[in-house]
C-alpha positions as CSV (number, residue, x, y, z in Angstrom):
1,Q,0.0,0.0,0.0
2,D,2.8,2.5,1.0
3,D,4.7,1.8,-2.2
4,G,1.6,2.2,-4.3
5,D,0.8,5.5,-2.7
6,A,4.3,6.7,-3.3
7,A,4.2,5.7,-6.9
8,K,0.8,7.5,-7.2
9,A,2.3,10.7,-5.8
10,I,5.1,10.6,-8.3
11,L,2.7,10.1,-11.3
12,E,0.4,12.8,-10.0
13,N,3.4,15.2,-9.7
14,L,4.4,14.4,-13.3
15,M,0.8,15.0,-14.5
16,E,1.0,18.6,-13.2
17,K,3.5,19.2,-16.0
18,K,1.3,17.5,-18.7
19,T,1.0,20.7,-20.8
20,R,4.7,20.3,-21.6
21,L,4.7,16.5,-22.0
22,G,2.8,16.2,-25.3
23,V,-0.2,14.0,-26.2
24,S,1.6,10.6,-26.2
25,A,3.3,11.1,-22.8
26,T,0.1,12.5,-21.2
27,L,-1.9,9.5,-22.4
28,F,0.8,7.1,-21.2
29,L,1.0,8.7,-17.7
30,E,-2.8,9.0,-17.3
31,S,-3.2,5.3,-18.2
32,K,-0.5,4.2,-15.8
33,L,-2.1,6.4,-13.1
34,G,-5.5,4.8,-13.8
35,L,-3.9,1.4,-13.6
36,L,-2.3,2.1,-10.3
37,N,-5.5,3.4,-8.8
38,L,-7.3,0.3,-10.0
39,R,-4.7,-1.9,-8.3
40,L,-4.9,0.1,-5.1
41,L,-8.7,-0.3,-5.1
42,A,-8.4,-4.1,-5.8
43,Q,-6.4,-4.5,-2.6
44,G,-9.6,-3.8,-0.7
45,G,-11.3,-6.8,-2.3
46,A,-14.7,-7.0,-3.9
47,D,-16.4,-5.3,-1.0
48,G,-14.0,-2.4,-1.3
49,L,-15.2,-1.6,-4.8
50,E,-18.7,-1.1,-3.5
51,S,-17.9,1.9,-1.3
52,P,-19.1,5.4,-2.5
53,E,-15.5,6.6,-2.8
54,A,-14.5,3.6,-4.9
55,K,-17.5,4.0,-7.2
56,T,-16.6,7.6,-7.8
57,Q,-13.0,6.7,-8.6
58,L,-14.1,3.9,-10.9
59,A,-16.4,6.3,-12.8
60,Q,-13.5,8.8,-13.2
61,I,-11.2,6.0,-14.5
62,H,-13.9,4.9,-16.9
63,E,-14.3,8.4,-18.3
64,S,-10.6,8.7,-18.7
65,I,-10.4,5.4,-20.6
66,K,-13.1,6.5,-23.0
67,S,-11.4,9.8,-23.6
68,H,-8.1,8.0,-24.3
69,A,-9.7,5.6,-26.7
70,A,-10.9,8.5,-28.8
71,S,-7.3,10.0,-28.9
72,L,-5.4,6.8,-29.7
73,G,-6.1,7.0,-33.5
74,E,-4.3,10.4,-33.7
75,L,-1.0,8.9,-32.6
76,A,1.8,8.1,-35.1
77,D,2.3,4.4,-35.8
78,D,5.6,3.9,-34.1
79,F,7.3,2.4,-31.0
80,V,6.0,5.2,-28.7
81,S,2.5,4.7,-30.0
82,A,2.7,1.0,-29.3
83,E,3.8,1.7,-25.7
84,V,0.9,4.1,-25.3
85,H,-1.6,1.7,-26.7
86,S,-0.3,-1.1,-24.4
87,A,-0.6,1.2,-21.3
88,H,-4.1,2.2,-22.3
89,Y,-5.4,-1.4,-22.9
90,E,-3.8,-2.6,-19.7
91,C,-5.7,0.0,-17.8
92,A,-8.9,-0.7,-19.7
93,M,-8.7,-4.5,-19.2
94,T,-7.9,-4.1,-15.5
95,Y,-11.0,-1.8,-15.2
96,R,-13.2,-4.4,-17.0
97,K,-11.8,-7.2,-14.8
98,A,-13.0,-5.2,-11.8
99,V,-16.5,-4.2,-13.1
100,G,-17.2,-6.6,-16.0
101,P,-18.7,-7.7,-18.2
102,P,-16.5,-10.6,-19.3
103,E,-16.9,-9.9,-23.0
104,A,-15.6,-6.3,-22.5
105,F,-12.6,-7.7,-20.6
106,Y,-11.9,-10.1,-23.4
107,K,-11.9,-7.4,-26.0
108,E,-9.6,-5.1,-24.0
109,A,-7.3,-8.0,-23.1
110,V,-6.9,-9.2,-26.7
111,S,-6.0,-5.6,-27.7
112,Y,-3.5,-5.4,-24.9
113,L,-1.8,-8.5,-26.1
114,N,-1.7,-7.2,-29.7
115,Y,0.4,-4.2,-28.5
116,T,2.4,-5.9,-25.7
117,P,5.3,-8.3,-26.2
118,L,4.6,-11.4,-24.1
119,E,8.2,-11.4,-22.7
120,S,7.6,-8.0,-21.2
121,I,4.9,-9.5,-18.9
122,S,6.0,-11.4,-15.8
123,I,5.2,-15.1,-15.7
124,T,2.9,-14.6,-12.8
125,E,0.9,-11.9,-14.7
126,Q,0.9,-14.1,-17.8
127,I,-0.7,-17.0,-15.9
128,E,-3.3,-14.7,-14.4
129,L,-4.1,-13.1,-17.7
130,A,-4.3,-16.5,-19.5
131,K,-6.7,-17.8,-16.9
132,F,-9.1,-14.8,-16.9
133,L,-8.9,-14.4,-20.7
134,S,-10.0,-18.0,-21.1
135,L,-12.8,-17.6,-18.6
136,A,-14.0,-14.5,-20.4
137,A,-13.9,-16.2,-23.8
138,L,-16.0,-19.1,-22.5
139,T,-18.5,-17.0,-20.6
140,G,-18.6,-13.6,-22.5
141,E,-21.7,-12.8,-24.5
142,G,-21.0,-12.7,-28.2
143,V,-17.4,-14.1,-28.0
144,F,-17.1,-16.8,-30.6
145,N,-13.7,-16.3,-32.3
146,F,-11.6,-18.3,-29.9
147,G,-8.9,-18.5,-32.5
148,Q,-7.8,-15.0,-31.4
149,I,-6.1,-16.5,-28.3
150,V,-5.9,-20.2,-29.2
151,V,-4.1,-19.6,-32.4
152,S,-2.9,-16.0,-32.7
153,T,-1.1,-15.7,-29.3
154,P,0.9,-18.2,-27.2
155,I,-0.5,-16.8,-23.9
156,L,-2.4,-20.1,-23.2
157,S,0.7,-22.2,-23.1
158,V,1.7,-20.7,-19.7
159,L,-1.2,-22.6,-18.1
160,S,0.1,-26.0,-19.3
161,T,2.2,-26.5,-16.1
162,T,-0.3,-25.0,-13.7
163,S,-3.4,-26.4,-11.9
164,H,-5.5,-24.7,-14.6
165,S,-4.0,-26.7,-17.5
166,W,-7.5,-28.1,-18.1
167,L,-8.6,-24.6,-19.3
168,V,-6.2,-25.0,-22.3
169,D,-7.9,-28.2,-23.3
170,V,-11.4,-26.7,-22.9
171,M,-10.4,-23.7,-25.0
172,R,-9.0,-25.9,-27.8
173,A,-12.0,-28.2,-27.8
174,S,-14.3,-25.1,-27.9
175,A,-12.3,-23.4,-30.7
176,K,-12.8,-26.6,-32.8
177,G,-16.5,-26.9,-31.9
178,N,-15.8,-30.5,-30.7
179,V,-18.8,-31.1,-28.3
180,K,-17.8,-34.7,-27.4
181,E,-14.2,-33.7,-26.5
182,F,-15.6,-30.7,-24.5
183,Q,-17.9,-33.0,-22.6
184,K,-15.2,-35.4,-21.9
185,I,-12.8,-32.7,-20.6
186,T,-15.5,-31.0,-18.4
187,Q,-16.5,-34.4,-16.9
188,T,-12.9,-35.3,-16.1
189,H,-12.2,-31.9,-14.5
190,A,-15.7,-31.4,-12.9
191,D,-14.2,-30.7,-9.4
192,A,-11.9,-28.0,-10.7
193,I,-14.6,-26.4,-12.8
194,A,-16.9,-26.3,-9.7
195,K,-14.4,-24.0,-8.0
196,E,-14.7,-21.4,-10.8
197,P,-17.7,-19.2,-10.1
198,A,-17.3,-17.5,-13.5
199,L,-18.1,-20.9,-15.2
200,T,-20.7,-22.2,-12.7
201,S,-22.7,-19.0,-12.7
202,R,-22.8,-18.9,-16.5
203,A,-23.0,-22.6,-17.3
204,S,-25.9,-22.2,-19.7
205,V,-24.0,-19.5,-21.7
206,V,-21.0,-21.9,-22.0
207,Q,-23.1,-24.8,-23.1
208,E,-24.9,-22.7,-25.7
209,K,-21.6,-21.4,-27.0
210,I,-20.0,-24.8,-27.6
211,T,-23.2,-25.9,-29.3
212,L,-23.2,-22.9,-31.7
213,L,-19.5,-23.3,-32.3
214,A,-20.1,-27.0,-33.3
215,L,-22.7,-25.8,-35.8
216,I,-20.3,-23.2,-37.2
217,H,-17.5,-25.8,-37.7
218,L,-19.9,-28.3,-39.2
219,V,-20.7,-25.8,-41.9
220,F,-17.1,-24.7,-42.4
221,E,-16.1,-28.3,-43.1
222,R,-18.5,-28.5,-46.0
223,D,-17.7,-27.2,-49.5
224,S,-19.4,-23.9,-50.3
225,S,-21.4,-25.8,-53.0
226,D,-22.5,-28.4,-50.4
227,R,-24.0,-26.5,-47.5
228,T,-27.5,-27.9,-47.2
229,L,-27.6,-29.8,-44.0
230,S,-30.3,-32.1,-42.6
231,F,-31.6,-31.7,-39.1
232,S,-30.4,-35.3,-38.3
233,E,-26.9,-34.5,-39.4
234,I,-26.8,-31.3,-37.3
235,A,-28.3,-33.0,-34.3
236,E,-25.6,-35.7,-34.4
237,R,-22.8,-33.2,-34.6
238,I,-23.9,-30.7,-32.0
239,Q,-25.2,-33.4,-29.7
240,V,-28.8,-32.1,-29.2
241,P,-32.1,-33.8,-29.8
242,R,-33.4,-33.4,-33.3
243,D,-36.4,-31.4,-32.2
244,Q,-34.0,-28.7,-30.8
245,V,-32.1,-28.2,-34.0
246,E,-34.4,-25.6,-35.3
247,M,-34.0,-23.5,-32.2
248,V,-30.2,-23.7,-32.3
249,V,-30.1,-22.7,-36.0
250,M,-32.5,-19.8,-35.3
251,R,-30.2,-18.7,-32.4
252,A,-27.1,-18.8,-34.7
253,L,-29.0,-16.8,-37.3
254,S,-30.1,-14.2,-34.8
255,L,-26.6,-13.7,-33.5
256,G,-25.2,-13.2,-37.0
257,L,-23.0,-16.3,-36.9
258,L,-24.6,-17.7,-40.0
259,E,-26.8,-16.6,-42.9
260,G,-29.1,-18.9,-44.7
261,S,-32.6,-20.4,-44.7
262,M,-34.5,-23.3,-43.1
263,D,-37.0,-25.7,-44.6
264,Q,-39.1,-27.0,-41.7
265,V,-40.9,-29.4,-44.0
266,D,-37.9,-31.2,-45.4
267,E,-36.0,-30.5,-42.1
268,T,-32.9,-29.0,-43.9
269,V,-30.8,-25.9,-43.5
270,T,-29.1,-24.2,-46.4
271,I,-26.2,-21.9,-45.3
272,S,-24.9,-19.1,-47.6
273,W,-22.4,-17.4,-45.2
274,I,-20.6,-18.1,-41.9
275,M,-18.7,-15.7,-39.7
276,P,-15.0,-15.1,-40.4
277,R,-12.6,-16.3,-37.8
278,V,-9.0,-17.2,-37.1
279,L,-8.1,-20.7,-38.4
280,D,-5.6,-23.1,-36.9
281,G,-3.0,-25.0,-38.9
282,D,-5.3,-28.0,-39.8
283,Q,-8.1,-25.7,-40.9
284,M,-5.7,-23.7,-43.0
285,K,-4.5,-26.9,-44.7
286,D,-8.1,-27.9,-45.3
287,L,-8.9,-24.5,-46.8
288,G,-5.8,-24.8,-49.0
289,R,-7.0,-28.2,-50.3
290,R,-10.4,-26.7,-51.1
291,F,-8.8,-23.8,-53.0
292,G,-6.7,-26.3,-55.0
293,E,-9.9,-28.3,-55.9
294,W,-11.7,-25.1,-56.8
295,A,-8.8,-24.0,-59.1
296,G,-8.8,-27.4,-60.7
297,K,-12.5,-27.1,-61.5
298,V,-12.0,-23.6,-62.9
299,E,-9.2,-24.8,-65.2
300,K,-11.4,-27.8,-66.5
301,T,-14.2,-25.4,-67.1
302,R,-11.9,-23.0,-69.0
303,D,-10.6,-25.9,-71.1
304,Y,-14.1,-27.2,-71.9
305,M,-15.3,-23.7,-72.9
306,G,-12.2,-23.4,-75.1
307,E,-13.0,-26.7,-76.9
308,Q,-16.6,-25.7,-77.4
309,T,-15.9,-22.3,-78.8
310,P,-15.6,-22.3,-82.6
311,T,-12.6,-20.7,-84.3
312,F,-13.0,-18.4,-87.3
313,A,-10.5,-18.2,-90.0
């Protein structure tokens, strides 16, 4: 506490000279000051955040974060800008960790990782960030692109030697939309999961998410010319009763994860579009194979048209 108060005094002293510091330095210092205030508030625990003084301070920090977000686009794209962005998003994700919701924390944390070299973060902080980022991905409303952290950043690997290594397996199974693997992992680690309030309090959200991701990946695995799926096929893949398939598809359509149409009489779904997302190595290979097949078909069509076109002397 004493060290934190001393650091706060230093930053506040520097802020008195902000008119001479310039935009980048001011944004950086204000973000660091906001981060320090959040950490001091966190020392009081969850109850400490409910005091009138804490709520006033949190509101001020939130306004500062919003103001900084509007100014970031004006910075030059250089090393200094990256440092300022990193400081801003670290403050923003710490704020969202304190007040929620998880989907907002996920967004800010991913942005923080985009601007922050992993080696500059201590191992202890990496482990904490990986854990809360995974929980936010699983429980956050509207978070479906797990590839952002499963594929694009190595942050999850730090959990592999900790008591939360099961989270890595859950994230990978979810990212692939593998319901059976997800169920197997959650059953094996049921005791550990029961100790995570973030998961137990939003169990229905997590279950719906893995179901929708399974549907998305089923569609992705089909060629674009072969995306009419039967209810029975969908039910088998996403592990729900056939009479619930229509509800799941309607939910996916309403969330903008898919575009297409349903035929309730024939019990089929025709998909014309699926949401873009980050692909892993296997999915990239599969996509490459499909591009190769498509190129082959185009070439055959071209040759056929050339043979059928008469030549004139």
